[in-house]
N, CA, C and O of each residue as an XYZ file, in Angstrom:
1016
protein
N     117.837    109.895    106.937
C     118.987    109.161    107.492
C     118.549    108.424    108.753
O     118.050    109.045    109.692
N     118.731    107.105    108.781
C     118.344    106.326    109.947
C     119.371    106.465    111.057
O     120.549    106.738    110.826
N     118.881    106.267    112.258
C     119.752    106.293    113.424
C     120.834    105.225    113.284
O     120.592    104.156    112.725
N     122.035    105.526    113.798
C     123.138    104.584    113.739
C     122.725    103.260    114.392
O     122.128    103.249    115.469
N     123.043    102.170    113.740
C     122.680    100.860    114.275
C     121.426    100.297    113.623
O     121.128     99.111    113.770
N     120.675    101.158    112.890
C     119.495    100.704    112.162
C     119.895    100.403    110.716
O     120.900    100.915    110.222
N     119.118     99.589    110.061
C     119.402     99.311    108.665
C     118.101     99.069    107.932
O     117.040     98.961    108.546
N     118.187     98.984    106.616
C     117.001     98.755    105.794
C     117.031     97.336    105.261
O     117.983     96.921    104.599
N     115.970     96.599    105.562
C     115.819     95.252    105.035
C     115.040     95.335    103.718
O     114.403     96.348    103.429
N     115.096     94.281    102.941
C     114.327     94.239    101.704
C     113.630     92.888    101.626
O     114.280     91.847    101.523
N     112.306     92.915    101.676
C     111.511     91.695    101.664
C     110.704     91.650    100.377
O     109.769     92.429    100.195
N     111.065     90.741     99.493
C     110.398     90.591     98.190
C     110.300     91.931     97.465
O     109.270     92.253     96.873
N     111.383     92.708     97.518
C     111.443     93.975     96.803
C     110.951     95.176     97.584
O     111.100     96.306     97.120
N     110.361     94.965     98.769
C     109.831     96.063     99.580
C     110.834     96.425    100.675
O     111.231     95.575    101.472
N     111.234     97.683    100.703
C     112.167     98.150    101.725
C     111.438     98.341    103.051
O     110.350     98.916    103.097
N     112.055     97.847    104.135
C     111.476     97.984    105.476
C     112.580     98.381    106.433
O     113.645     97.763    106.446
N     112.340     99.401    107.230
C     113.343     99.890    108.174
C     113.347     99.043    109.440
O     112.304     98.817    110.055
N     114.525     98.582    109.816
C     114.688     97.836    111.066
C     114.877     98.861    112.187
O     115.999     99.279    112.472
N     113.782     99.256    112.813
C     113.816    100.363    113.761
C     112.806    100.120    114.877
O     111.710     99.613    114.639
N     113.183    100.484    116.079
C     112.302    100.311    117.242
C     111.375    101.523    117.395
O     111.599    102.573    116.792
N     110.329    101.354    118.214
C     109.372    102.441    118.422
C     110.045    103.682    119.007
O     109.762    104.799    118.575
N     110.935    103.496    119.988
C     111.587    104.659    120.601
C     112.456    105.401    119.591
O     112.597    106.621    119.667
N     113.041    104.663    118.644
C     113.861    105.299    117.616
C     112.999    106.065    116.613
O     113.423    107.088    116.076
N     111.776    105.561    116.361
C     110.840    106.289    115.498
C     110.477    107.619    116.146
O     110.481    108.655    115.481
N     110.165    107.598    117.432
C     109.807    108.822    118.156
C     110.948    109.834    118.101
O     110.729    111.025    117.882
N     112.158    109.345    118.302
C     113.329    110.221    118.261
C     113.512    110.819    116.867
O     113.845    111.996    116.731
N     113.296    110.006    115.838
C     113.445    110.465    114.461
C     112.406    111.531    114.117
O     112.738    112.556    113.523
N     111.141    111.286    114.494
C     110.070    112.254    114.208
C     110.327    113.577    114.926
O     110.142    114.648    114.349
N     110.752    113.498    116.177
C     111.053    114.723    116.921
C     112.165    115.519    116.232
O     112.104    116.747    116.163
N     113.165    114.824    115.728
C     114.278    115.483    115.037
C     113.782    116.140    113.754
O     114.194    117.253    113.427
N     112.891    115.453    113.017
C     112.324    116.034    111.796
C     111.621    117.347    112.097
O     111.799    118.335    111.385
N     110.820    117.351    113.156
C     110.034    118.538    113.471
C     110.901    119.676    114.007
O     110.580    120.849    113.816
N     111.979    119.334    114.667
C     112.887    120.360    115.180
C     113.675    121.024    114.056
O     113.910    122.232    114.085
N     114.080    120.232    113.068
C     114.892    120.777    111.977
C     114.057    121.490    110.925
O     114.577    122.283    110.140
N     112.738    121.200    110.913
C     111.809    121.920    110.021
C     112.235    121.828    108.552
O     112.258    122.830    107.837
N     112.565    120.634    108.124
C     112.996    120.440    106.739
C     111.996    119.587    105.962
O     112.022    118.359    106.041
N     111.127    120.239    105.222
C     110.229    119.537    104.317
C     109.152    118.715    104.990
O     108.940    118.789    106.200
N     108.475    117.921    104.162
C     107.393    117.053    104.618
C     107.890    115.616    104.600
O     108.679    115.227    103.738
N     107.423    114.843    105.551
C     107.847    113.437    105.649
C     106.615    112.546    105.723
O     105.550    112.968    106.175
N     106.781    111.287    105.265
C     105.679    110.346    105.511
C     106.190    108.984    105.954
O     107.211    108.473    105.492
N     105.417    108.430    106.877
C     105.734    107.153    107.516
C     104.679    106.138    107.110
O     103.486    106.444    107.089
N     105.118    104.939    106.790
C     104.174    103.875    106.469
C     104.188    102.824    107.566
O     105.232    102.246    107.868
N     103.039    102.582    108.155
C     102.860    101.521    109.135
C     101.385    101.153    109.155
O     100.550    102.040    108.983
N     101.028     99.914    109.351
C     101.946     98.791    109.532
C     102.295     98.127    108.209
O     101.398     97.757    107.451
N     103.578     97.970    107.919
C     103.984     97.141    106.786
C     103.831     95.692    107.224
O     104.474     95.272    108.186
N     103.007     94.933    106.549
C     102.736     93.546    106.930
C     102.791     92.655    105.686
O     102.887     93.167    104.570
N     102.734     91.343    105.858
C     102.824     90.445    104.696
C     101.792     90.734    103.615
O     102.086     90.594    102.428
N     100.585     91.136    104.012
C      99.557     91.419    103.010
C      99.968     92.584    102.117
O      99.769     92.538    100.903
N     100.538     93.623    102.712
C     100.971     94.774    101.920
C     102.121     94.398    100.991
O     102.170     94.839     99.842
N     103.038     93.588    101.490
C     104.160     93.136    100.663
C     103.634     92.352     99.459
O     104.125     92.510     98.342
N     102.646     91.518     99.695
C     102.090     90.725     98.603
C     101.342     91.593     97.592
O     101.424     91.355     96.387
N     100.614     92.598     98.080
C      99.911     93.501     97.169
C     100.894     94.257     96.278
O     100.604     94.552     95.118
N     102.058     94.563     96.841
C     103.086     95.287     96.076
C     103.677     94.430     94.968
O     104.273     94.967     94.034
N     103.529     93.114     95.047
C     104.070     92.226     94.016
C     103.358     92.397     92.677
O     103.923     92.109     91.622
N     102.101     92.872     92.730
C     101.332     93.006     91.481
C     100.878     94.443     91.222
O     100.077     94.695     90.321
N     101.397     95.384     92.020
C     101.017     96.792     91.862
C     102.298     97.628     91.935
O     102.765     97.965     93.023
N     102.863     97.958     90.768
C     104.130     98.695     90.721
C     104.032    100.073     91.350
O     104.984    100.547     91.971
N     102.886    100.715     91.190
C     102.718    102.041     91.791
C     102.767    101.941     93.308
O     103.397    102.765     93.971
N     102.109    100.944     93.847
C     102.109    100.755     95.291
C     103.518    100.441     95.794
O     103.931    100.923     96.849
N     104.247     99.631     95.032
C     105.628     99.314     95.401
C     106.478    100.583     95.462
O     107.285    100.751     96.377
N     106.294    101.473     94.486
C     107.056    102.728     94.481
C     106.673    103.607     95.671
O     107.529    104.264     96.264
N     105.390    103.619     96.016
C     104.938    104.407     97.170
C     105.575    103.881     98.460
O     106.048    104.659     99.288
N     105.583    102.560     98.622
C     106.174    101.967     99.821
C     107.659    102.297     99.914
O     108.141    102.736    100.959
N     108.369    102.087     98.831
C     109.821    102.292     98.854
C     110.221    103.764     98.881
O     111.365    104.090     99.197
N     109.284    104.654     98.552
C     109.578    106.082     98.557
C     109.320    106.766     99.880
O     109.615    107.953    100.020
N     108.772    106.049    100.866
C     108.461    106.652    102.167
C     109.739    106.963    102.935
O     110.791    106.377    102.680
N     109.632    107.893    103.879
C     110.787    108.254    104.712
C     111.051    107.202    105.781
O     112.197    107.001    106.183
N     110.010    106.536    106.241
C     110.143    105.414    107.177
C     109.093    104.375    106.843
O     107.944    104.717    106.563
N     109.478    103.109    106.870
C     108.558    101.991    106.634
C     108.709    101.053    107.828
O     109.744    100.409    107.998
N     107.666    100.986    108.650
C     107.760    100.287    109.934
C     107.052     98.937    109.859
O     105.912     98.849    109.402
N     107.726     97.904    110.303
C     107.192     96.543    110.222
C     106.181     96.268    111.327
O     106.370     96.677    112.473
N     105.111     95.576    110.973
C     104.156     95.047    111.935
C     103.798     93.653    111.457
O     103.811     93.381    110.256
N     103.488     92.792    112.367
C     103.143     91.425    111.980
C     104.346     90.506    112.096
O     105.423     90.810    111.583
N     104.157     89.386    112.771
C     105.253     88.442    112.984
C     105.724     87.801    111.685
O     106.851     87.313    111.599
N     104.851     87.802    110.665
C     105.203     87.162    109.404
C     106.449     87.736    108.761
O     107.208     87.005    108.125
N     106.674     89.028    108.915
C     107.835     89.656    108.293
C     109.144     89.172    108.906
O     110.184     89.178    108.247
N     109.090     88.757    110.159
C     110.313     88.285    110.809
C     110.752     86.924    110.257
O     111.880     86.492    110.490
N     109.860     86.255    109.529
C     110.257     85.029    108.837
C     111.254     85.347    107.736
O     112.121     84.538    107.405
N     111.110     86.554    107.171
C     111.998     86.969    106.090
C     113.299     87.555    106.628
O     114.358     87.370    106.029
N     113.223     88.262    107.757
C     114.412     88.893    108.328
C     114.197     89.029    109.836
O     113.399     89.852    110.284
N     114.904     88.231    110.601
C     114.725     88.225    112.050
C     115.196     89.515    112.706
O     114.881     89.769    113.868
N     115.942     90.326    111.977
C     116.418     91.595    112.538
C     115.324     92.655    112.561
O     115.468     93.667    113.247
N     114.234     92.446    111.827
C     113.152     93.418    111.796
C     112.513     93.551    113.173
O     112.262     92.553    113.849
N     112.253     94.785    113.581
C     111.602     95.062    114.850
C     110.105     95.204    114.613
O     109.681     95.888    113.682
N     109.319     94.568    115.443
C     107.880     94.654    115.281
C     107.327     95.838    116.060
O     107.492     95.915    117.277
N     106.670     96.764    115.361
C     106.073     97.941    115.991
C     104.605     98.003    115.587
O     104.297     98.195    114.410
N     103.700     97.844    116.540
C     102.266     97.867    116.244
C     101.846     99.270    115.824
O     102.226    100.251    116.463
N     101.061     99.369    114.748
C     100.650    100.663    114.225
C      99.879    101.509    115.216
O     100.125    102.710    115.330
N      98.934    100.889    115.947
C      98.144    101.642    116.923
C      99.017    102.156    118.048
O      98.873    103.298    118.485
N      99.922    101.315    118.517
C     100.842    101.726    119.573
C     101.702    102.899    119.118
O     101.938    103.833    119.885
N     102.172    102.854    117.864
C     103.003    103.926    117.341
C     102.223    105.228    117.269
O     102.740    106.284    117.636
N     100.990    105.162    116.800
C     100.164    106.368    116.706
C      99.929    106.977    118.083
O     100.048    108.191    118.252
N      99.597    106.147    119.065
C      99.314    106.665    120.401
C     100.573    107.244    121.044
O     100.492    108.246    121.755
N     101.721    106.636    120.810
C     102.973    107.169    121.357
C     103.289    108.531    120.753
O     103.768    109.426    121.449
N     103.021    108.690    119.460
C     103.243    109.977    118.812
C     102.263    111.031    119.325
O     102.629    112.198    119.469
N     101.031    110.633    119.598
C     100.049    111.574    120.144
C     100.470    112.024    121.546
O     100.344    113.200    121.887
N     100.967    111.093    122.351
C     101.455    111.464    123.688
C     102.642    112.419    123.596
O     102.776    113.334    124.408
N     103.506    112.198    122.599
C     104.630    113.104    122.385
C     104.117    114.473    121.920
O     104.672    115.509    122.285
N     103.052    114.460    121.112
C     102.457    115.708    120.633
C     101.929    116.554    121.791
O     102.017    117.782    121.758
N     101.386    115.899    122.807
C     100.897    116.616    123.995
C     102.057    117.346    124.674
O     101.933    118.513    125.045
N     103.175    116.654    124.829
C     104.341    117.236    125.504
C     104.958    118.368    124.690
O     105.451    119.345    125.253
N     104.932    118.237    123.366
C     105.617    119.194    122.500
C     104.684    120.258    121.927
O     105.114    121.123    121.164
N     103.394    120.189    122.301
C     102.389    121.143    121.788
C     102.270    121.082    120.270
O     102.161    122.112    119.605
N     102.291    119.864    119.727
C     102.105    119.668    118.293
C     100.620    119.518    117.990
O      99.866    118.983    118.802
N     100.211    119.982    116.844
C      98.829    119.809    116.403
C      98.686    118.467    115.676
O      99.570    118.055    114.926
N      97.554    117.797    115.914
C      97.305    116.462    115.360
C      96.003    116.464    114.566
O      94.992    116.999    115.020
N      96.034    115.864    113.377
C      94.838    115.754    112.537
C      94.593    114.282    112.253
O      95.483    113.580    111.772
N      93.384    113.813    112.550
C      92.973    112.441    112.241
C      92.092    112.459    111.008
O      91.131    113.226    110.944
N      92.404    111.632    110.034
C      91.655    111.601    108.778
C      91.283    110.172    108.430
O      92.147    109.298    108.363
N      89.980    109.931    108.206
C      89.547    108.595    107.789
C      88.828    107.840    108.881
O      88.164    108.430    109.733
N      88.968    106.514    108.846
C      88.215    105.670    109.768
C      86.838    105.359    109.204
O      86.451    105.897    108.167
N      86.107    104.503    109.878
C      84.773    104.102    109.414
C      83.710    105.029    109.995
O      83.724    105.330    111.189
N      82.790    105.478    109.146
C      81.736    106.360    109.626
C      82.317    107.680    110.103
O      83.088    108.316    109.385
N      81.954    108.091    111.299
C      82.446    109.330    111.910
C      83.541    109.029    112.927
O      83.672    109.735    113.927
N      84.323    107.989    112.679
C      85.328    107.551    113.651
C      86.359    108.633    113.948
O      86.751    108.801    115.102
N      86.804    109.369    112.938
C      87.853    110.372    113.158
C      87.374    111.470    114.097
O      88.096    111.866    115.011
N      86.164    111.960    113.877
C      85.616    113.005    114.737
C      85.435    112.501    116.174
O      85.760    113.201    117.133
N      84.917    111.285    116.305
C      84.696    110.715    117.640
C      86.017    110.416    118.339
O      86.148    110.626    119.545
N      87.000    109.923    117.578
C      88.315    109.626    118.162
C      88.986    110.918    118.625
O      89.599    110.947    119.691
N      88.875    111.986    117.833
C      89.464    113.271    118.220
C      88.856    113.772    119.518
O      89.561    114.288    120.385
N      87.548    113.618    119.649
C      86.872    114.060    120.881
C      87.347    113.248    122.086
O      87.607    113.808    123.151
N      87.460    111.940    121.919
C      87.925    111.088    123.022
C      89.347    111.443    123.428
O      89.647    111.522    124.620
N      90.216    111.655    122.468
C      91.617    111.966    122.766
C      91.758    113.359    123.374
O      92.622    113.586    124.221
N      90.915    114.284    122.945
C      90.921    115.632    123.513
C      90.544    115.591    124.990
O      91.102    116.326    125.804
N      89.592    114.723    125.323
C      89.177    114.572    126.716
C      90.220    113.835    127.548
O      90.364    114.078    128.746
N      90.944    112.933    126.895
C      91.940    112.132    127.612
C      93.217    112.923    127.878
O      93.816    112.798    128.946
N      93.631    113.730    126.914
C      94.895    114.457    127.033
C      94.636    115.961    127.101
O      94.305    116.591    126.096
N      94.786    116.512    128.273
C      94.569    117.940    128.466
C      95.573    118.749    127.641
O      96.779    118.511    127.701
N      95.060    119.693    126.881
C      95.929    120.558    126.093
C      96.213    120.056    124.693
O      96.856    120.757    123.911
N      95.751    118.856    124.353
C      96.002    118.325    123.012
C      95.177    119.087    121.983
O      93.955    119.181    122.102
N      95.849    119.626    120.976
C      95.174    120.330    119.889
C      94.976    119.332    118.753
O      95.922    118.988    118.044
N      93.739    118.875    118.589
C      93.472    117.782    117.658
C      92.168    118.023    116.921
O      91.218    118.584    117.468
N      92.141    117.584    115.660
C      90.939    117.696    114.843
C      90.726    116.378    114.107
O      91.690    115.726    113.707
N      89.468    115.984    113.927
C      89.151    114.768    113.196
C      88.233    115.047    112.025
O      87.329    115.877    112.118
N      88.464    114.361    110.932
C      87.634    114.505    109.734
C      87.556    113.156    109.034
O      88.582    112.568    108.692
N      86.342    112.669    108.823
C      86.179    111.352    108.210
C      86.568    111.352    106.738
O      86.994    110.325    106.209
N      86.422    112.503    106.070
C      86.798    112.571    104.662
C      85.716    112.010    103.757
O      84.641    111.647    104.235
N      85.979    111.931    102.462
C      84.985    111.435    101.506
C      84.687    109.959    101.724
O      85.508    109.221    102.268
N      83.501    109.540    101.294
C      83.080    108.151    101.485
C      84.005    107.184    100.751
O      84.334    106.119    101.273
N      84.420    107.549     99.552
C      85.283    106.654     98.767
C      86.507    107.431     98.318
O      86.486    108.116     97.295
N      87.572    107.314     99.093
C      88.786    108.055     98.777
C      89.373    107.557     97.457
O      89.349    106.361     97.164
N      89.889    108.472     96.683
C      90.408    108.114     95.362
C      89.392    108.355     94.271
O      89.747    108.451     93.096
N      88.103    108.456     94.657
C      87.044    108.727     93.684
C      86.242    109.955     94.092
O      85.118    110.152     93.631
N      86.829    110.786     94.967
C      86.128    111.976     95.427
C      86.042    113.028     94.324
O      86.880    113.072     93.423
N      85.039    113.852     94.407
C      84.851    114.921     93.426
C      85.852    116.049     93.689
O      86.351    116.191     94.805
N      86.149    116.863     92.643
C      87.122    117.951     92.802
C      86.816    118.856     93.992
O      87.730    119.269     94.704
N      85.543    119.166     94.214
C      85.183    120.045     95.322
C      85.487    119.379     96.664
O      85.914    120.040     97.611
N      85.263    118.066     96.735
C      85.573    117.335     97.963
C      87.073    117.358     98.237
O      87.501    117.531     99.378
N      87.859    117.184     97.192
C      89.320    117.238     97.340
C      89.758    118.601     97.869
O      90.583    118.699     98.777
N      89.189    119.642     97.285
C      89.568    120.998     97.678
C      89.169    121.281     99.122
O      89.954    121.844     99.885
N      87.952    120.892     99.500
C      87.483    121.123    100.866
C      88.376    120.433    101.884
O      88.705    121.004    102.923
N      88.769    119.189    101.573
C      89.606    118.430    102.491
C      90.983    119.083    102.635
O      91.495    119.230    103.745
N      91.567    119.467    101.517
C      92.876    120.132    101.562
C      92.805    121.427    102.355
O      93.709    121.742    103.129
N      91.724    122.178    102.160
C      91.566    123.452    102.870
C      91.442    123.241    104.372
O      92.014    123.997    105.157
N      90.694    122.210    104.776
C      90.551    121.913    106.204
C      91.901    121.606    106.835
O      92.242    122.135    107.893
N      92.658    120.748    106.173
C      93.968    120.358    106.709
C      94.911    121.555    106.750
O      95.612    121.762    107.741
N      94.929    122.334    105.688
C      95.866    123.456    105.599
C      95.529    124.586    106.565
O      96.421    125.298    107.027
N      94.241    124.752    106.870
C      93.878    125.761    107.873
C      94.391    125.358    109.254
O      94.806    126.203    110.047
N      94.357    124.067    109.523
C      94.768    123.560    110.842
C      96.294    123.473    110.969
O      96.837    123.605    112.066
N      96.976    123.252    109.847
C      98.440    123.134    109.797
C      98.975    122.121    110.822
O      99.733    122.487    111.721
N      98.587    120.879    110.685
C      99.012    119.887    111.686
C     100.489    119.524    111.584
O     101.066    119.458    110.499
N     101.071    119.294    112.741
C     102.419    118.735    112.761
C     102.360    117.253    112.367
O     103.234    116.747    111.663
N     101.305    116.571    112.838
C     101.134    115.144    112.572
C      99.774    114.898    111.925
O      98.746    115.330    112.447
N      99.770    114.211    110.798
C      98.545    113.818    110.107
C      98.483    112.300    110.075
O      99.350    111.650    109.491
N      97.452    111.732    110.707
C      97.258    110.281    110.705
C      96.112    109.945    109.753
O      95.001    110.455    109.897
N      96.396    109.081    108.780
C      95.437    108.774    107.716
C      94.995    107.315    107.820
O      95.821    106.403    107.772
N      93.693    107.106    107.962
C      93.161    105.753    108.120
C      92.116    105.404    107.083
O      90.957    105.166    107.425
N      92.511    105.370    105.813
C      91.595    105.007    104.732
C      91.673    103.522    104.387
O      90.990    103.066    103.470
N      92.490    102.770    105.106
C      92.701    101.374    104.751
C      93.939    101.242    103.897
O      94.276    102.142    103.127
N      94.623    100.107    104.036
C      95.895     99.937    103.341
C      95.748    100.042    101.830
O      94.690     99.748    101.274
N      96.785    100.450    101.198
C      96.909    100.773     99.781
C      96.279    102.137     99.489
O      96.954    103.026     98.968
N      94.996    102.314     99.816
C      94.345    103.598     99.551
C      95.022    104.721    100.325
O      95.301    105.784     99.772
N      95.285    104.479    101.613
C      95.854    105.560    102.426
C      97.287    105.882    102.008
O      97.678    107.049    101.989
N      98.063    104.869    101.676
C      99.446    105.101    101.266
C      99.507    105.871     99.945
O     100.304    106.797     99.797
N      98.667    105.485     98.995
C      98.642    106.180     97.714
C      98.140    107.611     97.884
O      98.617    108.528     97.216
N      97.169    107.795     98.787
C      96.630    109.144     99.016
C      97.702    110.060     99.601
O      97.847    111.205     99.172
N      98.448    109.558    100.574
C      99.509    110.364    101.188
C     100.553    110.743    100.142
O     100.931    111.910    100.034
N     101.018    109.764     99.376
C     102.057    110.020     98.372
C     101.596    111.041     97.337
O     102.391    111.859     96.873
N     100.329    110.998     96.979
C      99.790    111.889     95.952
C      99.557    113.305     96.467
O      99.742    114.268     95.723
N      99.152    113.446     97.733
C      98.676    114.733     98.236
C      99.627    115.474     99.172
O      99.452    116.671     99.398
N     100.621    114.792     99.716
C     101.445    115.401    100.761
C     102.098    116.705    100.326
O     102.178    117.645    101.117
N     102.569    116.781     99.081
C     103.305    117.959     98.621
C     102.473    119.237     98.680
O     103.032    120.328     98.795
N     101.139    119.120     98.603
C     100.306    120.331     98.604
C      99.631    120.578     99.956
O      98.776    121.456    100.073
N     100.013    119.811    100.964
C      99.425    119.973    102.295
C     100.410    120.632    103.251
O     101.613    120.379    103.192
N      99.886    121.477    104.132
C     100.710    122.120    105.166
C     100.805    121.181    106.363
O     100.247    121.430    107.431
N     101.531    120.099    106.141
C     101.678    119.018    107.112
C     103.158    118.728    107.262
O     103.899    118.760    106.279
N     103.592    118.450    108.466
C     105.012    118.158    108.688
C     105.311    116.671    108.534
O     106.261    116.288    107.851
N     104.485    115.829    109.179
C     104.689    114.380    109.098
C     103.331    113.704    108.917
O     102.410    113.938    109.699
N     103.209    112.873    107.895
C     101.980    112.107    107.656
C     102.269    110.626    107.860
O     103.367    110.145    107.578
N     101.266    109.916    108.355
C     101.470    108.493    108.627
C     100.183    107.724    108.356
O      99.111    108.110    108.822
N     100.293    106.636    107.601
C      99.162    105.744    107.388
C      98.972    104.857    108.604
O      99.931    104.251    109.082
N      97.740    104.769    109.117
C      97.523    104.059    110.380
C      96.486    102.939    110.300
O      96.120    102.372    111.330
N      96.007    102.609    109.099
C      95.064    101.495    108.983
C      93.839    101.682    109.857
O      93.155    102.702    109.772
N      93.561    100.683    110.708
C      92.374    100.730    111.560
C      92.605    101.340    112.931
O      91.766    101.191    113.819
N      93.733    102.028    113.124
C      94.060    102.564    114.457
C      93.046    103.600    114.938
O      92.737    103.659    116.129
N      92.525    104.418    114.018
C      91.536    105.432    114.408
C      90.274    104.755    114.919
O      89.699    105.187    115.918
N      89.838    103.695    114.241
C      88.654    102.944    114.688
C      88.883    102.330    116.064
O      87.954    102.241    116.867
N      90.114    101.908    116.339
C      90.413    101.269    117.618
C      90.378    102.254    118.782
O      90.159    101.853    119.925
N      90.590    103.534    118.503
C      90.446    104.536    119.557
C      88.987    104.628    119.991
O      88.687    104.756    121.178
N      88.087    104.560    119.017
C      86.648    104.648    119.289
C      86.115    103.337    119.857
O      85.252    103.336    120.735
N      86.638    102.221    119.347
C      86.183    100.887    119.783
C      87.385    100.099    120.297
O      87.949     99.285    119.566
N      87.780    100.335    121.545
C      89.003     99.721    122.087
C      89.014     98.202    122.037
O      90.086     97.596    122.003
N      87.835     97.570    122.032
C      87.787     96.106    122.013
C      88.304     95.514    120.698
O      88.584     94.318    120.623
N      88.430     96.355    119.656
C      88.994     95.868    118.398
C      90.493     95.612    118.520
O      91.066     94.852    117.738
N      91.124     96.252    119.506
C      92.559     96.065    119.700
C      92.796     94.835    120.564
O      92.110     94.633    121.567
N      93.759     94.019    120.180
C      94.032     92.757    120.878
C      94.484     93.004    122.317
O      95.139     94.009    122.594
N      94.138     92.091    123.238
C      94.635     92.183    124.612
C      96.163     92.111    124.639
O      96.790     91.651    123.685
N      96.738     92.564    125.725
C      98.198     92.621    125.849
C      98.848     91.264    125.593
O      99.895     91.201    124.949
N      98.252     90.182    126.082
C      98.835     88.854    125.896
C      98.946     88.516    124.419
O      99.977     88.016    123.970
N      97.882     88.788    123.656
C      97.913     88.530    122.210
C      98.990     89.382    121.534
O      99.679     88.921    120.623
N      99.125     90.630    121.991
C     100.137     91.504    121.415
C     101.542     90.946    121.652
O     102.377     90.925    120.748
N     101.786     90.494    122.884
C     103.106     89.962    123.235
C     103.433     88.702    122.445
O     104.588     88.466    122.093
N     102.414     87.896    122.167
C     102.617     86.645    121.440
C     102.578     86.828    119.923
O     102.778     85.877    119.168
N     102.319     88.055    119.493
C     102.248     88.302    118.051
C     100.991     87.735    117.420
O     100.991     87.379    116.242
N      99.900     87.647    118.208
C      98.665     87.049    117.720
C      97.550     88.078    117.517
O      96.367     87.743    117.569
N      97.940     89.321    117.286
C      96.934     90.357    117.055
C      96.077     90.036    115.829
O      94.888     90.349    115.787
N      96.708     89.403    114.830
C      95.976     89.046    113.612
C      94.822     88.105    113.939
O      93.752     88.205    113.339
N      95.034     87.180    114.898
C      94.001     86.229    115.278
C      92.861     86.941    116.004
O      91.689     86.638    115.780
N      93.208     87.879    116.864
C      92.181     88.638    117.578
C      91.333     89.450    116.593
O      90.106     89.475    116.694
N      91.992     90.106    115.653
C      91.251     90.890    114.656
C      90.342     89.992    113.828
O      89.238     90.389    113.455
N      90.810     88.785    113.544
C      90.000     87.844    112.767
C      88.762     87.420    113.552
O      87.679     87.275    112.985
N      88.930     87.220    114.865
C      87.797     86.849    115.709
C      86.777     87.987    115.808
O      85.566     87.765    115.802
N      87.307     89.218    115.899
C      86.425     90.387    116.005
C      85.799     90.753    114.661
O      84.678     91.260    114.603
N      86.540     90.489    113.582
C      86.090     90.859    112.241
C      86.320     89.684    111.287
O      87.297     89.682    110.538
N      85.433     88.685    111.305
C      85.620     87.465    110.496
C      85.789     87.728    109.004
O      86.333     86.887    108.289
N      85.330     88.884    108.522
C      85.459     89.188    107.101
C      86.925     89.296    106.668
O      87.225     89.322    105.475
N      87.842     89.359    107.655
C      89.265     89.446    107.336
C      89.865     88.116    106.890
O      91.023     88.081    106.475
N      89.105     87.017    106.965
C      89.662     85.688    106.692
C      90.350     85.625    105.333
O      91.466     85.118    105.224
N      89.692     86.134    104.306
C      90.265     86.078    102.959
C      91.597     86.808    102.904
O      92.528     86.367    102.230
N      91.686     87.946    103.626
C      92.923     88.721    103.637
C      94.042     87.968    104.353
O      95.208     88.070    103.972
N      93.682     87.209    105.397
C      94.702     86.499    106.165
C      95.294     85.335    105.381
O      96.439     84.952    105.620
N      94.542     84.776    104.463
C      95.012     83.613    103.703
C      96.228     83.936    102.835
O      96.951     83.036    102.407
N      96.447     85.236    102.577
C      97.589     85.620    101.748
C      98.908     85.292    102.445
O      99.948     85.198    101.793
N      98.870     85.119    103.766
C     100.085     84.806    104.526
C     100.727     83.506    104.036
O     101.951     83.379    104.039
N      99.906     82.545    103.617
C     100.427     81.260    103.150
C     101.309     81.463    101.921
O     102.408     80.913    101.840
N     100.822     82.254    100.968
C     101.613     82.527     99.753
C     102.854     83.340    100.092
O     103.920     83.126     99.514
N     102.715     84.280    101.036
C     103.862     85.091    101.447
C     104.979     84.203    101.992
O     106.144     84.364    101.627
N     104.617     83.271    102.863
C     105.619     82.377    103.456
C     106.317     81.568    102.359
O     107.535     81.395    102.394
N     105.547     81.074    101.390
C     106.144     80.292    100.306
C     107.124     81.141     99.502
O     108.219     80.680     99.178
N     106.740     82.381     99.175
C     107.625     83.241     98.393
C     108.895     83.586     99.159
O     109.975     83.655     98.572
N     108.773     83.801    100.453
C     109.947     84.111    101.276
C     110.903     82.925    101.298
O     112.111     83.085    101.121
N     110.344     81.723    101.520
C     111.172     80.512    101.538
C     111.822     80.293    100.170
O     113.001     79.953    100.074
N     111.030     80.495     99.118
C     111.545     80.334     97.756
C     112.675     81.317     97.475
O     113.686     80.965     96.867
N     112.486     82.557     97.927
C     113.491     83.594     97.689
C     114.772     83.330     98.465
O     115.870     83.544     97.952
N     114.630     82.864     99.701
C     115.794     82.672    100.565
C     116.576     81.404    100.241
O     117.806     81.391    100.292
N     115.853     80.341     99.910
C     116.523     79.042     99.779
C     116.539     78.466     98.366
O     117.371     77.618     98.044
N     115.612     78.933     97.522
C     115.552     78.380     96.175
C     115.960     79.374     95.097
O     116.032     79.046     93.913
N     116.231     80.628     95.553
C     116.695     81.644     94.607
C     115.635     82.180     93.704
O     115.951     82.705     92.636
N     114.375     82.071     94.086
C     113.289     82.579     93.262
C     112.311     83.371     94.083
O     112.403     83.391     95.311
N     111.361     84.036     93.419
C     110.303     84.767     94.098
C     110.652     86.188     94.443
O     109.785     86.925     94.912
N     111.886     86.609     94.231
C     112.280     87.976     94.575
C     111.667     88.964     93.583
O     111.854     88.840     92.373
N     110.942     89.934     94.106
C     110.360     90.964     93.250
C     111.412     91.972     92.827
O     112.143     92.484     93.675
N     111.507     92.266     91.560
C     112.466     93.233     91.060
C     111.795     94.576     90.839
O     110.643     94.639     90.409
N     112.509     95.643     91.129
C     111.953     96.972     90.911
C     112.167     97.383     89.461
O     111.769     98.478     89.064
């Protein structure tokens, strides 16, 4: 149940919660206090993810089945100006700071190389009293061997994290959470994309000015030129949004 005053938008068939960062924090705290089941949060929902969902029904179901779907990227506001933009890295760090205050356990999973282990060490040094563990996981998630799956589940379940942040990259991380959450001793899981890598390499995160202007995508492109092909999908997204809003076409049906 969303906080009063929030609503769910639908962009090309993908449900997105119109919710601010402070409201997300309040919602997560309420989930953990009431101790009712497992929850998962998807962030950042961006135009690229919406477009991928247009041709992947399983991914669309995973997105729409999440407990919270948080918008990131200025492109989504072209479809619905009421959407609140919440940066994925900012959301993760705010939840970690809340975890310090509430004595919640945090598990970082994924990232490039040994990023999760290194990020956990950095955060442990930064926040006194933070109970955190990092695990990079299998090299190719989704194609791991049965023993690798079991080892990973056992590690997470021994730690019993209140918050599990998964950074396997978009689509893979969302599908992994949806598939595995029911058998994990985790209270809240959240897909975080490259946020774990940004803890280890802060220069990957856009400067404050770029963040305020909604130009984080440009900064990431400058830092990681290989993203160019992924960014080009924005052009098709804009066309589909315009077509759906003004020409009555392009709407993805479930």
